[in-house]
C-alpha positions as CSV (number, residue, x, y, z in Angstrom):
1,M,-77.0,143.7,-126.1
2,T,-76.5,140.6,-123.5
3,P,-72.9,139.8,-123.0
4,L,-71.9,136.4,-124.1
5,S,-71.4,133.6,-121.6
6,E,-68.0,132.1,-121.1
7,D,-69.3,129.0,-123.0
8,E,-70.8,131.2,-125.9
9,L,-67.6,133.4,-126.2
10,T,-65.4,130.3,-126.2
11,A,-67.7,128.9,-129.1
12,V,-67.5,131.9,-131.2
13,S,-63.7,132.2,-130.7
14,A,-62.9,128.7,-131.7
15,P,-63.7,127.3,-135.1
16,G,-64.0,123.6,-134.1
17,V,-65.7,121.0,-135.9
18,G,-69.3,120.0,-136.9
19,P,-71.4,117.0,-136.0
20,H,-69.5,113.6,-136.3
21,P,-70.4,111.4,-139.3
22,E,-72.3,108.4,-138.5
23,P,-72.0,105.7,-137.5
24,W,-70.1,107.1,-134.4
25,P,-67.1,105.6,-132.9
26,D,-67.6,103.2,-130.1
27,D,-65.5,105.0,-127.5
28,P,-66.9,105.7,-124.0
29,R,-64.6,108.8,-123.8
30,L,-67.0,110.4,-126.5
31,D,-69.8,112.8,-125.6
32,P,-73.1,111.9,-127.7
33,E,-74.1,115.7,-127.6
34,L,-70.9,116.7,-129.1
35,L,-70.9,113.9,-131.5
36,A,-74.4,115.0,-132.7
37,G,-73.9,118.8,-132.3
38,G,-70.4,119.4,-133.0
39,D,-67.5,120.5,-130.9
40,R,-66.7,124.2,-130.8
41,R,-64.4,124.1,-127.6
42,N,-61.1,125.5,-127.6
43,V,-59.2,121.9,-127.3
44,L,-56.7,120.1,-129.2
45,D,-57.8,118.1,-132.2
46,G,-57.1,114.9,-130.4
47,Y,-59.6,115.8,-127.9
48,R,-62.6,116.6,-130.3
49,Y,-66.0,115.2,-128.9
50,W,-64.3,113.8,-125.7
51,R,-66.3,114.3,-122.6
52,L,-64.7,116.9,-120.1
53,E,-64.1,114.2,-117.5
54,A,-62.2,112.2,-120.0
55,I,-60.1,115.0,-121.2
56,V,-59.1,115.8,-117.4
57,A,-58.3,112.1,-116.7
58,D,-56.2,112.0,-119.7
59,L,-54.4,115.3,-118.7
60,D,-53.8,113.8,-115.2
61,T,-51.8,111.0,-116.5
62,R,-49.0,113.5,-117.8
63,R,-49.2,116.7,-115.6
64,H,-46.0,118.5,-115.0
65,P,-45.0,119.0,-111.4
66,L,-45.1,122.7,-111.9
67,Q,-47.7,124.7,-109.9
68,V,-48.8,128.2,-110.3
69,A,-50.1,130.4,-107.3
70,I,-51.7,134.0,-107.8
71,Q,-52.7,136.3,-105.2
72,N,-56.3,137.4,-105.6
73,W,-56.6,140.7,-103.5
74,E,-58.1,142.9,-106.2
75,H,-60.2,140.7,-108.4
76,D,-57.3,140.9,-111.0
77,F,-58.5,140.2,-114.7
78,N,-55.1,138.7,-115.4
79,I,-55.7,135.8,-113.2
80,G,-57.8,134.4,-116.1
81,S,-55.1,134.8,-118.5
82,I,-52.6,133.1,-116.2
83,V,-55.0,130.2,-115.6
84,R,-55.4,129.9,-119.5
85,T,-51.5,129.7,-119.9
86,A,-51.4,127.2,-116.9
87,N,-53.7,124.9,-118.8
88,A,-51.6,125.3,-121.9
89,F,-48.6,124.0,-120.0
90,N,-50.6,121.3,-118.2
91,V,-49.3,122.2,-114.7
92,A,-50.3,120.0,-111.7
93,G,-52.4,122.8,-109.9
94,V,-53.3,126.3,-109.8
95,H,-53.5,128.1,-106.3
96,I,-55.6,131.1,-105.6
97,V,-54.5,132.9,-102.7
98,G,-57.0,135.4,-101.0
99,R,-60.5,135.9,-102.3
100,R,-62.2,132.8,-103.5
101,R,-64.0,134.4,-106.3
102,W,-61.8,135.4,-109.2
103,N,-62.3,136.9,-112.7
104,R,-62.8,133.8,-114.8
105,R,-63.5,135.6,-118.1
106,G,-59.9,135.5,-119.5
107,A,-59.5,131.9,-118.7
108,M,-61.9,131.0,-121.6
109,V,-63.2,128.0,-119.4
110,T,-59.7,126.4,-119.3
111,D,-60.0,126.2,-115.6
112,R,-62.3,123.1,-116.2
113,Y,-59.5,121.2,-117.2
114,L,-57.2,122.0,-114.2
115,H,-57.2,121.4,-110.7
116,V,-57.7,124.8,-108.9
117,H,-57.1,125.1,-105.1
118,H,-57.9,128.2,-102.8
119,H,-55.8,129.1,-99.9
120,E,-57.4,131.9,-97.5
121,S,-53.9,133.3,-96.6
122,V,-50.4,133.3,-97.6
123,A,-49.8,131.3,-94.5
124,A,-52.1,128.5,-95.8
125,L,-50.2,128.4,-99.1
126,A,-46.9,128.1,-97.2
127,A,-48.3,125.4,-95.0
128,W,-49.4,123.4,-98.1
129,A,-46.1,123.9,-100.0
130,E,-44.1,122.6,-97.0
131,T,-46.4,119.6,-96.6
132,E,-45.9,118.8,-100.4
133,A,-42.3,119.6,-100.5
134,V,-42.9,122.3,-103.2
135,A,-40.7,125.3,-103.4
136,L,-42.4,128.7,-103.8
137,V,-40.7,130.8,-106.3
138,G,-41.7,134.5,-106.4
139,V,-42.1,136.2,-109.8
140,D,-41.4,139.9,-109.5
141,N,-38.9,142.6,-110.2
142,L,-38.1,143.2,-106.6
143,P,-34.5,144.1,-105.0
144,G,-32.7,140.7,-104.5
145,S,-34.6,139.0,-107.4
146,V,-32.2,136.8,-109.7
147,P,-32.6,137.3,-113.4
148,L,-35.0,134.4,-114.6
149,E,-32.9,133.7,-117.7
150,S,-30.0,132.9,-115.3
151,A,-31.9,131.2,-112.6
152,S,-32.2,127.3,-112.0
153,L,-35.9,126.5,-111.0
154,P,-36.7,123.6,-108.9
155,R,-38.6,120.8,-110.9
156,R,-41.2,120.7,-108.0
157,C,-41.8,124.4,-107.7
158,C,-44.9,126.7,-107.5
159,L,-44.4,130.0,-109.4
160,V,-46.0,132.7,-107.3
161,F,-47.4,135.9,-108.9
162,G,-48.8,138.9,-107.3
163,S,-51.9,141.1,-108.3
164,E,-51.5,143.4,-111.4
165,G,-49.9,146.8,-110.2
166,P,-48.9,145.9,-106.5
167,G,-47.1,142.7,-107.2
168,L,-46.1,140.4,-104.6
169,T,-46.9,141.3,-100.9
170,D,-44.2,141.4,-98.3
171,E,-45.7,138.4,-96.5
172,L,-45.7,136.3,-99.7
173,V,-42.2,137.4,-100.5
174,A,-41.0,136.2,-97.1
175,A,-42.7,132.9,-97.8
176,C,-40.8,132.3,-100.9
177,Q,-37.5,130.3,-101.2
178,Q,-36.4,132.1,-104.3
179,L,-37.1,135.3,-106.2
180,V,-36.7,135.7,-109.9
181,A,-37.3,138.7,-112.2
182,I,-37.8,138.9,-115.8
183,T,-35.2,141.2,-117.6
184,Q,-36.6,144.1,-119.4
185,F,-35.0,146.5,-121.7
186,G,-37.5,149.1,-122.3
187,S,-39.1,152.1,-120.2
188,T,-42.0,150.3,-118.7
189,R,-41.6,149.4,-114.9
190,S,-43.2,146.0,-115.1
191,L,-44.7,143.5,-117.5
192,N,-48.4,142.5,-117.6
193,A,-48.9,139.6,-115.0
194,G,-50.3,137.6,-117.5
195,A,-47.4,138.1,-120.0
196,A,-44.9,137.5,-116.9
197,A,-46.4,134.2,-116.2
198,A,-46.3,132.8,-119.6
199,I,-42.6,133.7,-119.7
200,A,-42.0,132.1,-116.5
201,M,-43.8,129.0,-117.1
202,Y,-42.1,128.7,-120.6
203,H,-38.5,129.2,-118.8
204,W,-39.4,126.3,-116.3
205,G,-40.7,124.1,-119.4
206,L,-37.3,124.5,-121.3
207,T,-35.4,122.6,-118.3
208,W,-38.1,120.3,-117.1
209,A,-41.1,119.7,-119.6
210,G,-39.2,118.4,-122.7
211,A,-41.3,117.3,-125.8
212,S,-44.8,115.9,-125.5
213,A,-46.9,113.9,-127.9
214,E,-48.2,117.1,-129.3
215,G,-44.7,118.4,-130.0
216,P,-42.0,120.6,-128.4
217,L,-42.8,123.5,-126.1
């Protein structure tokens, strides 16, 4: 059996809507192919039938200043999950550090609605952060980490996550201005990287995101 493509997987995973009744609305943001064939993408109802470029342009008008960086040393499948969550929080950018190619399957094509940047090294990410006045905040349960629930995260920050298993490298820890950890109460040593990223982004949003047109976080 041939595996589904990312687009096909998204189509069968989201109910979407069928063809738009005629006459079609006179709106340049709308895609004639979607109007004719239906829109099965995993997008908000307000974006149904919109062109991809129109959705990105609208999201750009209200991006949060939060950024997310992920080390890509081991082709980690969690990267896709983190990217999908980053889309949900409408972050300003996602930064892949290390290998340029990353496992996109878990992203469910949500990376198309984000600005994804690549940095070949930790030094390149650090240089970008310094130029943009963005604080790098490492998220890992390392010695010296402050509990996330009591931490004050900067508005202009980049939450940094390591590969599943090894976590943040020593080099990236040294580049971070702040380290936070998610308090756990069970026996497992660490949370799944995708789950940790979702918790950390939500924590940032409680302080800085507020309510949006679609409702509270």
